[in-house]
SETORLO-919434 format. One record per residue: residue in one letter; x, y, z of N, C-alpha, C in turn. Coordinates in steps of 0.02 Angstrom, whole numbers, plus 32768, in hexadecimal, padded with zeros to 4 digits. Layout:
<pts>
AXYZXYZXYZ
...
</pts>
This chain:
<pts>
X44BECDD1A0AE44EECDFDA0CD4508CE2FA09A
X4512CE6AA0AF452ACE9EA0834571CE8FA06C
X4584CEA7A02F45C6CE9DA01445F6CED1A031
X4605CECBA0704632CEF9A092466CCED1A0AE
X46A8CEE8A0A446E2CEC4A0BD46E5CEC8A109
X46E9CE8FA12846E9CE8BA1714730CE82A18A
X4743CEABA1B94784CEA4A1D9477ECE75A215
X47ACCE46A21A47AFCE19A25347F3CE20A275
X47F2CE1CA2B74831CE1DA2DC4828CDFCA31F
X485ECDE2A33A485ECDC4A37C4878CDF5A3AF
X4854CDFBA3E64866CE28A41C486CCDFDA45B
X489ECE0DA48448A9CDE6A4C048A9CE13A4FE
X4891CDF6A5344893CE18A57548A4CDE3A5A9
X48B5CDF8A5E448CDCDC8A61648A0CDC8A654
X489ACD8DA672487ACD83A6B348A8CD55A6DA
X48D4CD72A7024907CD4AA7244934CD29A6F2
X493DCCE7A6F7496ACCC3A6CA4948CCB1A688
X4909CCC3A68148E3CCB1A64548E4CCE9A611
X48F2CCD6A5D448F0CD04A59B48AFCCF8A576
X4884CD29A5774840CD22A55D483ACD40A518
X4819CD1BA4EB4814CD2FA4A547D0CD4BA494
X47D0CD82A46F4795CD9FA44F47A2CDA3A404
X4774CD89A3DD4778CD90A395474CCDCBA381
X476ACDFDA3604746CE3AA34F4735CE3BA304
X46F7CE4FA2F546DECE56A2B146C0CE9BA2A9
X46D4CEBFA27446B6CF01A26946C0CF19A221
X4692CF41A20B469BCF6AA1CF46A0CFB3A1E3
X4680CFC4A21B4680D007A237469FD004A27D
X46DDD01AA28546FED015A2C646DDD041A2FC
X46B0D06DA2E7468BD097A3174645D07CA325
X4636D041A30945F4D024A31345E8D010A35B
X45A8D007A36C4596CFF5A3B145B0CFAFA3C0
X45CECFA6A3FB45EDCF65A40C45BACF2FA41D
X45CACEF3A40745A3CEB7A41845D4CE84A436
X45C3CE6AA47145EDCE38A49145C9CDF5A492
X45E9CDC2A47745CACD80A46F45EECD4CA49A
X45C7CD22A4BC45E2CCEEA4E745C3CCABA4D4
X45EDCC79A4CA45D7CC36A4B745C1CC0DA4F4
X45A9CBD1A4E84591CBA6A51D45C2CB71A532
X45A9CB3EA55645D4CB08A56E45EDCADDA534
X4626CABCA53F4649CA93A50E4648CAB2A4C8
X4652CAF5A4C74655CB1BA489468ECB4DA48E
X4699CB71A45646C1CBADA45646A0CBE0A428
X46C2CC18A41C46A3CC4EA3F7468FCC3FA3B0
X46A6CC07A3954696CBF7A34F464CCBE9A343
X4624CBE2A37745DDCBDBA36D45C0CC1AA34B
X45E4CC52A35145CDCC92A33545EECCA4A2F3
X461FCC7DA2DD4640CC8CA29D4665CC4FA283
X466BCC4CA2424690CC15A22246D1CC30A204
X46FECC03A1F3473DCC19A1D44731CC37A18F
X46F8CC28A17146E8CC43A12F46C4CC86A132
X46BBCCA0A16F469ECCE3A1774653CCE4A17C
X4634CCABA18D45ECCCA9A19545DBCCA8A1E0
X459BCCB5A1EF4586CCB4A235456CCCF7A24D
X4552CCF7A28A4532CD33A2A54563CD6DA2AF
X45A0CD5EA2C545D0CD93A2D245E1CDBAA293
X45F6CD9AA25C4602CDC0A21E45C3CDE0A202
X4589CDC0A20B454ACDDDA1F4453FCE21A216
X4546CE24A258453CCE62A27C4571CE96A26A
X45AECE7FA26045E3CEADA24B45D4CECEA209
X45B7CEA7A1DA45A4CEC2A199456ECEF6A19F
X4547CEF5A1D54512CF26A1E0452BCF62A209
X456BCF65A2164588CF9FA2374598CF98A281
X458CCF5CA29D459CCF52A2E445E4CF3CA2ED
X4600CF4AA3264644CF37A337463FCEFCA367
X4650CEC1A34F463FCE83A371467DCE63A392
X4675CE4FA3D046ACCE2FA3F64694CDEBA40F
X46B2CDB6A3F6469ECD72A40846D1CD55A439
X46BACD41A47346E6CD26A4A646F3CCDBA49C
X4731CCC7A4A84742CC82A4B7474ACC7FA502
X471DCC5DA5254723CC5BA56D4764CC38A583
X4776CC44A5C047B5CC2BA5DD47C4CBE3A5C7
X47FFCBDAA5A84816CB98A59447FACB7DA554
X47CACBA1A53547ACCB8AA4F747C6CBB2A4BC
X47BECB96A48047D2CBBAA444481ACBD0A447
X4825CC12A43D4868CC2EA43F487BCC4AA484
X4850CC41A4B54861CC55A4F9488FCC20A518
X48C2CC36A53A48F4CC08A5554900CC15A59F
X491ACBE3A5C5492ACB9FA5AE48EBCB76A5A2
X48F0CB44A57548B5CB1BA56748A1CAF1A5A3
X4863CADBA5A34849CAB3A5DB4869CA6EA5DC
X4880CA5AA6174899CA16A622488ECA04A66B
X48ADC9CFA68248A1C9B8A6C648BAC9E8A6FB
X48E5CA18A6E848FECA49A71848D1CA86A71F
X489ACA88A6F9486BCAC0A6FB483DCAB9A737
X484CCADEA76C4828CAD7A7AB47EFCB09A7B4
X47E3CB33A78447B2CB68A788476ECB50A76E
X473BCB7BA77B46F8CB6BA76346D3CBAAA74D
X4691CBA6A74F4668CBDEA7374672CC1CA763
X4681CC13A7A3468BCC4BA7D046C2CC79A7B6
X46F9CC5BA79F4730CC83A785471FCCA4A742
X46F8CC80A71946E0CC9EA6DB46BBCCDFA6E9
X468ECCDDA71B4664CD17A72B468CCD4EA74E
X46B1CD3CA78046D2CD6DA7AB470FCD8CA78B
X4735CD66A7634774CD7DA7484772CD8BA6FD
X4756CD5BA6D7475ACD60A68E4729CD91A66F
X46EACD8EA68646B8CDBAA66946CCCE04A670
X46E1CE1BA6AB46F7CE61A6B04731CE71A681
X475ECE40A6764797CE4CA64A4780CE55A601
X4751CE2CA5EA4737CE33A5A64713CE76A59E
X46E6CE84A5CC46BDCEC1A5C746E8CF00A5CA
X4719CEFFA5F64745CF39A5FD4771CF41A5C0
X4786CF0AA5A147AECF0FA5634785CF2FA52B
X4746CF1BA525471BCF3AA4F24711CF84A502
X4707CF94A54146FECFDAA555473DD003A547
X4776CFE4A55147B6D006A54247BAD019A4F9
X47A0CFEDA4CD47A2CFFAA4854769D026A46D
X4730D022A48F46F3D043A47646DCD07EA4A1
X46FFD08AA4D846E9D0C0A50346ABD0ACA52A
X4682D0DCA53A4647D0D0A5644608D0C0A53C
X4610D0AAA4FE45D6D096A4D745B1D05BA4F9
X4570D05DA4FD454BD023A5174558CFE5A4EC
X455ECFACA50B456CCF6EA4E9452ECF42A4E3
X4525CF24A4A844F3CEEFA4A04513CEADA4B3
X44F1CE87A4DD450BCE45A4EF44E2CE0FA4CE
X4504CDDCA4B344E3CDA2A4954504CD63A4AE
X44DFCD2CA4AD44FBCCEDA4C444D5CCB2A4A7
X44F9CC7CA49F44DBCC3CA48C44D8CC0FA4C8
X449ECBF0A4D24495CBBBA50444ADCBD1A549
X44DCCBACA56744F2CBBAA5AC4514CBFDA5B3
X452DCC1AA57D454BCC5CA581451ACC90A599
X44D9CC88A58944A6CCB6A5A0449ACCB0A5EB
X449DCC73A6054498CC69A64E44D1CC8DA671
X450CCC89A6544546CCA9A671453FCCF5A670
X4527CD11A639451ECD59A63644EACD70A669
X44B4CD4BA6704482CD5DA6A2449ECD57A6E9
X44C4CD23A6F644E2CD1AA7384511CD53A748
X4536CD6AA7164563CDA2A720453CCDE1A732
X4507CDEEA70E44DECE29A71C44BCCE25A760
X44AECDE8A776448ECDDFA7B744BDCDF1A7F0
X44FDCDE0A7E9452BCDE4A822455ECE1CA81E
X4570CE30A7E145A8CE5FA7D94591CE9FA7B5
X45B9CED2A7BB45ACCF11A79845D3CF12A757
X45B0CF1AA72045D2CF1AA6DF45FBCF59A6D6
X4638CF53A6BC4661CF8EA6AE4645CFBAA677
X4614CFA0A65245F5CFC6A61B45A9CFBFA61E
X4587CFF1A604453ECFEEA5FF4529CFB9A5CD
X44F6CF94A5DC44DCCF5FA5B0449DCF79A58F
X449ECF7FA54C4465CF9AA527442ECF67A51E
X4440CF28A511440FCEF3A505442FCEAFA50F
X4404CE7DA517441ACE37A51B43F6CE10A4E5
X441ACDE2A4C443FDCDB6A4934418CD70A49F
X43EBCD41A4AC43FFCCFDA4BD43E5CCCBA489
X440ECC9AA47943FDCC66A44843FDCC22A46B
X43C2CC05A47243BDCBC3A49143D6CBC2A4D9
X43CBCBF8A4FE43E4CBFDA54243B0CBE6A575
X43C3CBB5A59D439ACB9EA5D443C9CB92A60F
X43ACCB92A64C43D5CB7FA68643C7CB37A699
X4388CB26A6A44375CAE2A6B54359CABDA678
X4362CA7BA6784343CA52A645430CCA2AA668
X42CFCA40A65F4297CA21A682426FC9F1A657
X4278C9F6A6154251C9CAA5E9426DC983A5EB
X4245C953A5D5425DC90EA5D0424AC8F1A58D
X427BC8D1A56D426FC8ADA52E42A6C87AA527
X42A0C84EA4F742D3C81BA4EC4315C83BA4D8
X4312C86CA4AA4350C88DA495436FC8B4A4CE
X4346C8D2A4FA4361C8F4A5344385C8C3A561
X4368C888A56A4387C854A59343CBC840A575
X43CEC839A533440CC824A5124441C85BA514
X442EC898A501445FC8CEA4FA4473C8EDA53D
X4443C8F5A56A4450C918A5A9445EC8E7A5E2
X442EC8BBA5F04436C88EA629446FC85CA61E
X4472C83FA5E344A3C80BA5D744E8C828A5C6
X44EAC855A595452BC86FA57E4547C8A4A5AE
X4520C8DAA5BC453AC911A5E54540C8FDA62F
X450DC8DDA649450DC8CEA6914536C890A6A3
X4530C85BA67B4550C81CA68D4594C813A66A
X4595C810A62945D2C805A6034606C83CA611
X45EFC87BA612461EC8B2A61E463EC8AEA663
X4617C89AA6954632C893A6D84669C85DA6DB
X465FC827A6B54692C7F3A6B246D1C80DA692
X46CAC835A65D4704C852A63C4729C882A66A
X4703C8ACA68E4722C8DBA6BD4748C8B5A6F4
X472BC87FA70C474CC857A740478DC839A726
X478DC823A6E747C9C804A6CB47FFC836A6B8
X47EBC86EA698481BC89DA67C4829C8D9A6A8
X47FDC8E8A6D84806C923A70247E7C961A6E3
X47CAC95BA6A947A4C990A6864779C96DA653
X474EC993A6314723C975A5FE4742C97FA5B9
X4760C94BA59B477EC951A5584749C94AA521
X471DC97AA51E46E3C976A4F146F8C972A4A7
X472EC994A4954745C992A44F475CC94CA43C
X4782C92DA467479EC8EAA4594767C8B7A44E
X4730C8BEA47246FAC88DA46E46BEC8A5A444
X46C9C8DCA4204697C8F6A3F14653C903A411
X4654C91DA44E4614C930A46E460FC97CA476
X463FC9A0A45A463EC9E9A45B4678CA04A433
X4678CA44A42646ADCA63A3FE46E6CA7CA429
X46DFCA7AA46D4715CA8DA499470BCA6BA4DD
X473ECA6FA507473ECA49A5454724CA72A580
X471ACA50A5B94703CA70A5F64730CA5AA630
X473DCA87A65E4762CA75A69A4735CA4AA6C7
X4754CA28A6F6472DC9FEA72546F9CA28A749
X470DCA62A76346DECA8BA78946A9CAABA75E
X46BBCAC2A7234689CAE2A6F94654CAAFA6E4
X4668CA71A6D84638CA3CA6C8460BCA2EA704
X4628CA28A73F4602CA1AA77B45D2CA52A78D
X45EACA90A78945C1CACAA79C4588CAD6A76A
X4596CAC9A72A4561CACEA6F8452ACA9AA706
X453FCA5DA713450FCA28A72144E3CA3AA75D
X4503CA56A79044DECA68A7CD44A6CA9AA7BD
X44B5CACDA7954482CAFFA785444CCAE2A758
X445ECAB3A72C442DCA96A6FE43F8CA6FA724
X440BCA4DA75A43DBCA22A77C43BBCA44A7B9
X43D9CA79A7D443C0CA99A8114383CAC4A803
X4351CAC0A82E4315CAE9A8264323CB32A836
X434ACB3EA86B435CCB82A87D43A1CB92A861
X43A8CBCFA84843E6CBE3A8264416CC00A85A
X4439CBD3A87D4464CBE8A8B444AECBDDA8A2
X44D9CC08A8C04521CC00A8B54538CBBFA8D6
X456ACB9FA8B74583CB60A8CF45AACB67A910
X45C4CBA3A91F45F1CBACA95845D2CBD1A993
X45ABCC05A9844590CC2DA9BB4544CC35A9B9
X4523CC10A98C44DACC10A98644BCCC54A973
X44E3CC7FA95444C7CCBCA937448FCCAAA908
X4456CCCCA90E441ACCBCA8E84418CCE7A8A9
X442ECCCAA8714430CCEFA83243EACCFFA819
X43BCCCD1A8204377CCDDA80A4358CD17A82E
X435FCD19A8704343CD50A8984364CD92A886
X43A6CD91A87D43CACDCFA86C43B3CDEBA829
X43A9CDBFA7F84392CDD6A7B6434CCDF4A7BA
X4322CDD6A7E342DECDEFA7EB42DCCE34A80B
X4310CE45A8304312CE86A8524336CEBBA829
X434FCEA9A7EE4372CED9A7C44347CEECA787
X4356CF26A76C4337CF3AA72C4367CF24A6F5
X4358CEECA6D64384CED0A6A4437DCEF4A662
X43B1CEF2A63843ABCF0DA5F44376CEE7A5CD
X435BCF04A599432BCEE0A56F434ACE9FA555
X4324CE69A558433FCE27A5474313CE03A515
X4332CDE8A4E14310CDC0A4AE4328CD78A4B3
X42FACD4AA4C0430ACD03A4C542F2CCE0A485
X4322CCCAA45C4312CCA6A41F4323CC5CA428
X42F9CC31A40E4309CBEAA40F42E8CBC8A3D4
X4305CB92A3BC42ECCB6FA38142B1CB42A390
X4283CB3FA3624249CB13A36B425DCACAA36F
X4296CAB9A35242AECA74A35342E5CA69A387
X42EACA97A3B64319CA8FA3ED42F5CA69A424
X42FECA29A42542D5C9FEA45042F0C9F6A497
X4333C9FBA49F4350C9ECA4E04377CA27A4FE
X43A8CA42A4DA43D7CA71A4F743BECAB9A4F9
X4389CAC7A4D4436BCB09A4D74320CB03A4C9
X4303CAD0A4E742BBCAC5A4DD4294CB04A4EF
X4264CB18A4C5423FCB56A4D34223CB5AA519
X420CCB22A53541F0CB23A5794226CB35A5AC
X4262CB1CA5A34299CB2BA5D242B3CB72A5C9
X42B4CB89A58B42C9CBCEA57E4298CBFEA59E
X4258CBF0A5964225CC1BA5B4422BCC1BA600
X423BCBE1A61D4242CBDDA6664279CC0BA67E
X42B2CC0EA65A42E8CC3BA66E42D2CC83A668
X42B1CC95A631429ACCD9A628426BCCEDA662
X423ECCC1A6754210CCD0A6AB4233CCD2A6EF
X4269CCABA6F5428ECCAAA73442ACCCEEA744
X42BECD15A71142DBCD57A71C42A5CD8BA72E
X4266CD7CA71D422ECDA9A7294239CDEFA70B
X425DCDF0A6D3426BCE30A6B2422FCE46A689
X421ECE86A69041E7CEA2A66941FDCEB3A622
X423FCEB1A616425BCEC5A5D54273CE8AA5AD
X4253CE4FA5B6426ACE13A5934233CDF9A565
X4249CDDDA52C421BCDBEA4FE423BCD80A4E2
X4212CD51A4CB422ACD12A4B1420ECD05A46B
X4238CCE6A4414222CCD6A3FD4239CC8FA3EB
X420ACC63A3DC421BCC22A3C14224CC2AA376
X425BCC0EA35B426BCC17A315425ECBD6A2EF
X4225CBD4A2CC4211CB98A2A841DFCBA8A272
X41CECB75A24B41A0CB7EA212415BCB96A229
X4144CB7CA2614102CB8EA27B40FFCBD9A289
X4138CBF6A29C413BCC3DA2AC414CCC68A26F
X4152CC49A234415DCC6EA1F641A5CC70A1DF
X41D1CC48A1FD4217CC47A1E84222CC10A1B4
X425DCC10A197426CCBE1A1614275CB99A178
X428DCB91A1B6429CCB4EA1CE4289CB47A218
X4285CB09A22E4282CAFAA27542CACAF1A28D
X42E6CB26A2AA432DCB25A2BC4338CAFDA2FC
X4377CAE4A3044388CAC0A34143BACAE8A36A
X43DACAC8A39B4404CAEBA3CB4442CB0AA3AA
X445CCAEAA3774499CB02A357448ACB2AA318
X4460CB10A2EC4456CB33A2AC442BCB72A2B2
X4411CB7FA2EF43F3CBC1A2FB4426CBF8A2EE
X4466CBE8A2F6449CCC18A2E944C4CC07A2AA
X44C3CBC9A29344F0CBB5A25D44CFCBA7A21A
X448DCBA4A218446ACB92A1DA4478CBC7A1A4
X4486CBB2A1664494CBE3A131445ACC12A122
X441DCBFFA13443E4CC2BA12943D7CC5CA162
X43FACC54A19943EECC7FA1D343F6CCC9A1C4
X4428CCDFA19C442FCD27A18F43F2CD46A16C
X43D0CD20A1424395CD3CA1204355CD2BA145
X435BCD0AA17D4321CCF7A1A44321CD1EA1E6
X4330CCFFA21E4329CD21A25F4362CD50A270
X439BCD4CA24E43D1CD7CA25C43BBCDC3A24E
X4390CDCCA21C4378CE0FA20B434FCE2CA245
X432BCE02A2674304CE19A2A04331CE2FA2DA
X436BCE10A2DF439ACE24A31443B2CE6BA308
X43BDCE7DA2CA43D1CEC2A2BA439BCEF3A2D0
X435DCEE2A2C24326CF0FA2D64322CF14A322
X4330CEDEA3454330CEDEA38E4367CF0CA3A8
X43A3CF06A38C43DBCF2FA3A443D0CF79A397
X43B0CF8AA36043A4CFD0A34F4379CFF4A382
X4352CFCEA3A74326CFEDA3DA434DD006A415
X438BCFEEA41F43AFCFFDA45C43F6D014A44C
X43FBD052A439443CD06DA427445DD08FA463
</pts>
């Protein structure tokens, strides 16, 4: 990373009673905006550390103006998730996403925005593009370990997904009224009852339909001209972003402007990355992060 001082600041916007947090990183306040969305049982820290490492500060050092979201109730967004949190993914899409995008547009004007996401955050960004009109033009999409369905089977998938996410998590939700993932060390942030349920529904359903009115997100995406999309996943991501499942999502959109890259030793990279260290490994900035810069430069 270049020796450039990075400015960080917290920006807040509102969606009803919810105060939504964006962490901003920049060296050039006029740089092209990048909006980042984390996945389930996470918050925005997947993109940055307290010591200033991660993809967000890396991009800021290259001149981009980066905005990392803490989704509703996570990170510094308030109120935090508890048993009184009655909302789900529908409210994230319909209320929160427009608030984040419009806040960035308020600060950056009509500059096209690059969108990035880790894991389930990419499913959410695609679902938003399928159903809603973005307040800002989207220049490109970059996804890290993003899949909608988990179709592969392995022992570790059984343990991590079937046993922990599907069975143990449901018991916790039943007892507490929400998923206290932090308390039980199964994630870095919590999930509301509905967001956990709605996520599970999409993971197992063959057709990508809305939980309430059966809107067909897959069909809608296939009928749209989506922004150019890069799907990255680690060669050692066996369950949560398995290359086969990532490819299935990419093909589900039927976008002519999409490409996929497995990041591993066989493909010429330094390591076989997994679902988390694809973004957090100390070697990532000198490895595949450089390719992300080249990708972004194509779509200004």
